[in-house]
C-alpha positions in Angstrom: 0.0 0.0 0.0 1.5 3.4 -0.9 2.4 5.8 1.8 -0.5 8.2 2.7 -0.5 11.9 2.6 -2.8 12.7 5.6 -2.0 12.4 9.3 -4.4 12.0 12.1 -3.7 13.9 15.3 -5.9 12.6 18.2 -5.6 12.8 21.9 -8.0 9.9 22.4 -8.9 6.5 21.0 -12.6 7.3 20.8 -15.1 6.0 18.2 -14.7 9.1 16.0 -10.9 9.0 15.9 -11.0 5.2 15.2 -13.5 5.7 12.4 -11.4 8.4 10.8 -8.3 6.3 11.0 -10.2 3.4 9.4 -11.6 5.6 6.6 -8.2 7.1 5.8 -6.6 3.6 5.8 -9.3 2.4 3.4 -8.5 5.4 1.2 -4.8 4.7 1.4 -4.4 8.2 2.7 -3.3 7.6 6.3 0.3 8.5 6.8 2.6 6.4 8.9 2.7 7.6 12.5 5.6 9.8 13.5 6.8 12.0 16.4 5.6 15.1 14.6 3.4 14.7 11.6 3.6 18.4 10.9 7.4 18.1 10.3 6.9 15.2 7.8 7.4 16.6 4.2 5.3 13.7 2.8 2.3 14.7 4.9 0.1 17.3 3.1 -3.0 17.3 5.3 -3.8 17.0 9.0 -7.0 15.8 10.6 -7.4 17.0 14.2 -9.7 15.2 16.6 -9.0 16.6 20.0 -10.9 18.4 22.8 -11.6 22.2 22.2 -8.8 23.2 24.6 -6.1 21.8 22.3 -7.7 21.9 18.8 -7.0 25.5 18.0 -3.2 25.4 18.9 -2.8 22.1 16.9 -4.5 23.7 13.9 -2.4 26.8 14.1 0.8 24.6 14.3 -0.3 22.5 11.3 -1.1 25.6 9.1 2.2 27.2 10.1 3.9 24.0 8.8 2.1 24.3 5.4 -0.5 21.6 5.9 -4.2 21.6 4.9 -6.4 21.0 8.0 -9.7 19.3 8.7 -11.1 19.9 12.2 -14.4 20.1 14.1 -16.0 23.6 14.2 -17.1 23.0 17.8 -13.5 22.8 18.8 -12.9 26.5 18.4 -14.5 29.9 19.2 -15.8 32.3 16.6 -12.8 34.6 16.9 -10.3 31.7 16.8 -11.9 30.2 13.7 -11.7 33.6 12.0 -8.0 33.9 12.8 -7.4 30.3 11.6 -9.2 31.1 8.4 -7.1 34.2 7.8 -3.9 32.2 8.5 -5.0 29.5 6.0 -5.8 32.1 3.3 -2.6 33.9 3.8 -0.6 30.6 3.3 -2.7 29.4 0.3 -4.1 26.5 2.4 -7.5 25.0 3.0 -9.2 24.8 6.4 -11.9 22.1 6.1 -14.5 22.3 8.9 -15.9 18.9 9.8 -19.7 18.6 10.4 -21.5 15.3 10.4 -24.6 16.7 8.8 -22.7 18.0 5.7 -21.6 14.5 4.7 -24.2 12.1 6.2 -26.1 10.4 3.4 -29.4 10.3 5.5 -29.2 14.1 6.1 -28.3 14.8 2.5 -31.4 12.8 1.5 -33.5 14.8 4.0 -32.3 18.0 2.4 -33.1 16.7 -1.0 -36.7 15.7 0.1 -37.1 19.2 1.5 -35.9 20.8 -1.7 -38.2 18.6 -3.8 -41.2 19.7 -1.7 -41.9 16.2 -0.3 -42.2 17.6 3.2 -44.1 20.6 2.3 -43.4 23.9 4.1 -41.2 23.3 7.2 -42.9 24.0 10.5 -40.8 22.7 13.3 -37.6 20.8 13.9 -36.7 19.0 17.1 -33.2 17.6 17.8 -32.2 15.4 20.8 -28.5 15.0 21.4 -27.0 12.7 24.1 -23.7 13.5 25.7 -21.5 11.6 28.2 -21.5 12.6 31.8 -18.2 14.4 31.4 -19.1 16.2 28.2 -20.3 19.7 27.6 -23.9 19.8 26.3 -23.1 23.0 24.5 -20.7 21.1 22.3 -23.4 18.5 21.5 -25.8 21.4 20.6 -23.4 22.9 18.1 -23.8 20.1 15.5 -27.6 19.9 15.8 -27.9 23.7 15.4 -25.8 23.6 12.3 -28.0 20.8 10.9 -31.2 22.9 11.6 -29.7 26.0 9.9 -28.6 23.9 6.9 -32.0 22.4 6.5 -33.9 25.7 6.8 -31.4 27.5 4.6 -31.0 30.7 6.6 -30.0 32.1 10.0 -32.5 32.4 12.9 -33.9 35.8 13.9 -34.3 34.9 17.6 -32.2 32.7 19.8 -33.3 31.6 23.3 -31.7 29.2 25.7 -32.3 27.4 29.0 -29.6 25.7 31.0 -30.1 23.0 33.7 -27.4 22.5 36.2 -26.9 20.1 39.1 -24.7 20.3 42.2 -22.7 17.2 41.1 -21.5 18.7 37.8 -19.3 21.6 36.9 -20.8 21.6 33.4 -24.5 21.9 32.6 -26.6 18.8 32.8 -28.8 19.9 30.0 -29.1 22.7 27.5 -32.2 23.6 25.4 -31.9 26.1 22.5 -35.0 27.6 20.8 -34.7 29.1 17.4 -37.2 31.2 15.4 -36.6 31.9 11.8 -37.8 35.0 9.8 -39.7 32.7 7.4 -41.7 31.2 10.2 -39.9 27.9 11.0 -39.1 27.1 14.7 -36.6 24.6 16.2 -35.8 23.1 19.6 -32.4 21.6 20.2 -31.8 19.7 23.5 -28.5 18.2 24.6 -28.4 16.4 27.9 -26.6 13.8 29.9 -29.9 12.2 30.8 -30.5 10.6 27.3 -29.3 7.1 26.4 -26.3 7.2 24.1 -28.5 5.8 21.3 -31.1 8.5 21.5 -29.6 10.8 18.8 -32.6 12.0 16.8 -33.5 14.8 14.4 -37.2 15.2 13.7 -38.8 17.5 11.1 -42.4 18.5 10.8 -43.6 19.8 7.4 -47.2 20.6 6.5 -47.3 17.5 4.2 -45.0 15.0 5.9 -42.8 14.6 8.9 -39.4 12.9 8.9 -37.3 11.4 11.7 -33.6 10.9 11.3 -31.9 8.5 13.7 -28.2 9.2 13.5 -27.3 5.8 15.1 -29.6 3.6 13.0 -28.5 1.3 10.1 -28.5 3.2 6.8 -31.7 1.5 5.5 -33.6 2.7 8.6 -31.8 5.9 9.4 -34.4 8.2 7.7 -38.2 7.5 7.9 -41.1 9.5 6.6 -44.5 9.8 8.2 -47.7 11.2 6.8 -49.1 14.3 8.6 -52.3 12.6 9.8 -53.3 10.8 12.9 -54.1 7.5 11.2 -50.8 7.3 9.4 -48.4 4.4 9.5 -46.8 4.4 12.9 -43.6 2.8 11.7 -43.1 5.2 8.9 -41.8 4.5 5.4 -38.0 4.3 5.1 -36.2 6.6 2.7 -33.3 4.5 1.5 -29.8 6.0 1.5 -26.4 4.7 0.6 -24.3 2.6 3.1 -21.3 5.0 3.1 -20.7 6.7 6.5 -20.4 10.4 6.9 -16.9 10.1 8.2 -15.8 8.1 5.2 -17.3 10.6 2.8 -15.7 13.5 4.7 -12.3 11.8 4.6 -12.6 11.1 0.9 -13.5 14.7 0.3 -10.6 16.0 2.4 -8.3 13.7 0.4 -9.5 15.4 -2.8 -8.8 18.8 -1.1 -5.3 17.7 -0.3 -4.4 16.0 -3.6 -6.3 18.1 -6.1 -6.5 21.5 -4.4 -10.3 21.5 -4.6 -12.1 23.9 -2.3 -13.7 22.3 0.8 -17.4 21.6 0.8 -17.5 23.1 4.3 -15.0 25.7 5.5 -14.9 28.6 8.0 -17.4 30.6 5.9 -20.0 27.9 6.4 -19.2 27.4 10.1 -19.1 31.0 11.2 -22.9 31.6 11.2 -23.4 28.5 13.4 -20.7 29.7 15.8 -22.4 33.1 16.1 -25.7 31.5 16.9 -23.9 29.4 19.5 -22.4 32.6 21.0 -25.9 34.1 21.1 -27.3 30.9 22.8 -24.6 30.9 25.4 -25.3 34.5 26.2 -29.0 33.8 26.4 -28.4 30.9 28.7 -26.3 32.8 31.2 -28.4 33.2 34.3 -31.3 31.5 32.5 -32.1 34.8 30.7 -34.4 34.1 27.8 -35.0 35.8 24.4 -31.6 37.3 24.1 -29.4 37.4 21.1 -25.7 37.7 21.4 -23.8 40.9 20.4 -21.4 40.7 17.5 -18.5 43.0 18.3 -16.1 42.1 15.5 -16.9 41.1 11.9 -14.1 40.5 9.4 -13.7 43.4 7.0 -16.6 45.4 8.7 -16.2 48.5 10.9 -18.6 48.5 13.8 -18.5 51.4 16.2 -18.2 50.4 19.9 -21.5 52.1 20.7 -23.4 50.2 17.9 -25.2 46.9 18.6 -25.3 44.1 16.1 -27.3 41.1 17.1 -26.2 37.6 16.2 -26.8 36.2 13.7 -26.6 39.0 11.1 -25.0 39.0 7.7 -22.8 42.1 6.9 -20.7 42.4 3.8 -17.0 43.4 3.7 -16.3 47.1 3.6 -19.5 48.1 5.4 -19.2 50.7 8.2 -21.7 51.0 11.0 -21.6 54.1 13.1 -22.7 55.4 16.6 -25.7 54.0 18.4 -27.0 52.0 15.5 -28.8 48.7 16.1 -28.8 45.8 13.5 -31.2 43.1 14.6 -30.7 39.4 14.2 -31.5 38.1 10.7 -30.7 41.3 8.9 -28.7 41.1 5.7 -26.5 44.0 4.7 -24.4 44.0 1.6 -20.8 45.1 0.9 -19.4 48.7 1.2 -22.5 50.2 2.8 -22.4 53.2 5.1 -24.9 53.0 8.0 -25.1 56.3 9.9 -25.8 57.2 13.5 -28.9 56.0 15.4 -30.1 53.7 12.6 -32.3 50.7 13.2 -32.3 47.8 10.7 -34.9 45.2 11.6 -35.0 41.4 11.5 -35.2 40.0 8.0 -34.4 43.3 6.3 -32.2 43.1 3.2 -29.9 46.0 2.3 -28.0 45.8 -1.0 -24.4 46.6 -1.8 -23.1 50.2 -1.7 -26.1 51.7 0.1 -25.9 54.8 2.2 -28.3 55.2 5.2 -27.9 58.5 7.0 -28.8 59.3 10.6 -32.1 58.5 12.4 -33.6 56.1 9.9 -35.5 52.9 10.9 -35.9 50.2 8.3 -38.6 47.7 9.3 -39.3 44.1 8.3 -40.8 44.1 4.8 -38.5 46.8 3.4 -35.9 45.7 0.8 -33.2 48.1 -0.5 -31.5 47.2 -3.7 -27.9 48.1 -4.5 -26.8 51.8 -4.3 -29.8 53.1 -2.5 -29.5 56.5 -0.6 -31.7 57.1 2.4 -31.5 60.7 3.6 -31.6 61.8 7.3 -34.8 60.9 9.2 -36.6 59.6 6.2 -39.4 57.3 7.2 -40.5 53.8 6.2 -43.7 52.2 7.4 -45.0 48.7 7.5 -48.8 49.0 8.0 -51.3 51.4 6.5 -53.5 52.0 9.5 -51.5 51.5 12.7 -53.1 51.5 16.2 -51.2 51.1 19.4 -54.0 48.8 20.8 -54.3 46.6 17.8 -51.7 44.0 16.7 -51.2 44.1 12.9 -47.9 42.2 12.4 -49.7 39.8 10.0 -50.6 42.8 7.9 -47.1 44.1 7.1 -46.7 45.2 3.5 -43.6 44.8 1.4 -41.8 48.0 0.3 -39.2 47.6 -2.5 -36.6 50.3 -3.3 -35.0 49.8 -6.7 -31.3 50.2 -7.6 -29.8 53.6 -7.2 -32.9 55.3 -5.8 -32.5 58.3 -3.5 -34.9 59.3 -0.7 -34.6 62.8 0.6 -34.5 64.0 4.3 -37.8 63.6 6.2 -39.5 61.9 3.3 -42.1 59.2 4.1 -42.6 56.0 2.1 -45.9 54.4 2.8 -45.7 50.7 2.9 -46.6 48.5 0.0 -45.1 50.7 -2.8 -42.2 50.2 -5.1 -39.7 52.9 -5.8 -38.3 52.4 -9.3 -34.6 52.3 -10.1 -32.9 55.7 -10.0 -36.0 57.5 -8.8 -35.6 60.5 -6.6 -37.8 61.4 -3.7 -37.6 65.0 -2.7 -37.1 66.0 1.0 -40.4 66.0 2.9 -42.4 64.2 0.2 -45.0 61.5 1.2 -45.0 58.7 -1.3 -48.4 56.8 -1.4 -48.1 54.9 -4.7 -45.6 53.2 -7.0 -42.9 55.4 -8.4 -41.6 54.9 -12.0 -37.9 54.5 -12.6 -36.0 57.9 -12.9 -39.1 59.8 -11.6 -38.6 63.0 -9.5 -41.3 63.0 -6.9 -42.3 65.9 -4.6 -45.2 67.1 -2.5 -47.8 65.6 -0.2 -48.9 63.3 -1.6 -46.0 63.0 -3.9 -46.4 63.5 -7.6 -44.0 63.4 -10.5 -42.5 66.8 -11.3 -39.7 65.7 -13.6 -37.1 63.1 -14.5 -33.7 62.3 -13.0 -30.6 60.8 -14.7 -28.6 57.9 -13.5 -26.1 60.4 -12.0 -28.8 62.2 -10.0 -29.3 65.3 -12.2 -32.7 66.7 -13.1 -33.2 66.4 -16.8 -34.1 69.4 -18.9 -36.4 69.5 -22.0 -33.7 67.7 -24.1 -33.6 64.8 -21.6 -29.8 64.7 -21.6 -27.8 64.3 -18.4 -25.6 67.4 -18.0 -22.7 65.5 -16.4 -22.6 62.1 -18.2 -24.2 63.0 -21.5 -26.6 60.1 -21.3 -29.7 60.7 -23.4 -33.2 59.6 -22.5 -36.7 59.6 -24.1 -40.2 59.4 -22.8 -41.9 56.2 -24.1 -45.1 56.7 -22.2 -46.9 59.1 -19.7 -44.8 57.8 -16.8 -42.0 56.0 -18.6 -38.5 57.1 -19.3 -35.8 55.0 -21.1 -32.2 55.6 -22.0 -31.4 55.9 -25.7 -28.7 53.4 -26.7 -25.5 55.1 -27.8 
C-alpha cells in the first residue's frame, strides 16, 4: 500500500478517531505515525480530533507547517476560527471544517426531500442529542444547530436558551436552545446527559409529511417518513440511503482537497454563522435569561463602532461601516461597502443591498428591501402597515416595500408601505409617497407626484432629456415611462 498523505492527530482513542483512522486507511491516505506529523514533508494534510482546549493550537501549528487542516467547528471559538481562516488564506491552504450533517447520506437525503417539496413547508424541527456525563452539552448542541440551519437554509432571527445545572456537575446537565426563523420555522435543540447514548434523533415536521432521522440507525432505517395525519403508518416509510458513512465521505472529500486542491465543501465561511448562533445561545443561557441574542463585536472586514449593537446572527458584507448608536437586529442582511449612519435601526429579516448609504435617524422595518446603491437621507421614514393603532396587533398585515437600484430618498420623506420605488427614482425632501414610483421619476409634494425626471447620475433632466454630467440621453416612451437611448 502506498504511503498516505494525511496524518491523524488525536488525543483519544474514541469512536470518532478510530472511524477516521479506518476511513483514511481504506482510502490509502493515512500517513505512517511519527513523532511530529507536521514536520513530515510527505504529509500534506492533518485531521485534528481533540478536545476544544487543544484543537486551536494544533490547527495553528499545522497551518504554520504548510499543511491543509480538517477539524471540528465546535473545537474553536468564533474569533479563533476567524483567525485560523485568515492564516490558511494567507498561506494558500484550505481549512476544512468537519460537520457530520454536511456528509451524512441520510441528512443529504433529507435536504433533497425538502428541496423537492416532499415535506411541504417546514414548520418545526426537534433535535435530541445525548452526551456523556463528562461532556459539555453546548458542544453537542453545536452540530444539531448547524443541521437545523442547513435544512432551513437561513439564519435564525431569535435565539433563546435554557440551562439546567446540578450540584454534582461543573458543566450543565442539559441545554435547550430555541430558534425562530424569519420565514416562520421554529426549532428546539436539546442536549443532555440524561439521554441514552443511542437516542440521537433529528425530527422534522412539514405541512405535508414529517421525517425522523436516527443518527445511530442502520442506513436502511436511518431516515423514515410519516404522513401528517393521525391514522398514518406508525412505523413510517424508510427513505433508502447509501451505506457509506459520513466520516468516510468526509475523509474522501478531504483527500480530494489535499491531492487536487479543490475547495472544501464546508469551510470557515459555512461554520461562522453557526458559531455566532452558539455565541448568542450561550449569552441567552447565562443566568437563565431568555429571548436574548448575542452581540457581535467584530466582523471580518466590517467597521462597527463600539456604541453600535449588532445582534447575532446577522450578515454584513465586507467594507461596510456601522456608526454610533446603530442597532442591527438578528436576521438582517447588509451588503458590501455600505455606510450606516448614527442612530439607525435595521430590523430582522431586512435586506440591504451593496453600496447603500443610510444616513442618521432612519428605521428600516421588516418588509422593506433596499437594492444596491440606495441612498436614504436623514430621518426619512419607512412604514410597514397602512393603519397602525397602538392597541391593535397588525404584524400579520405588514406590506412589502421595494426600493429599486440607485434610488434616492430625501430627508424627512415618508414612504408608505406596499409601494415600489423604481430604479434611480428621486424622492424630494419631505415628500410623502403613497403609490408606486416609476424609474427615474422625480417626486415631490404631499402626496408626492412626479414633477420631472432624474438621470442615473442624479441630475434633473431638462427638455432635451440629456444628463448634463454624463451626457446620457433619454426619451419618454409613455406618460410615466423614461428609457435611456442606446448610444
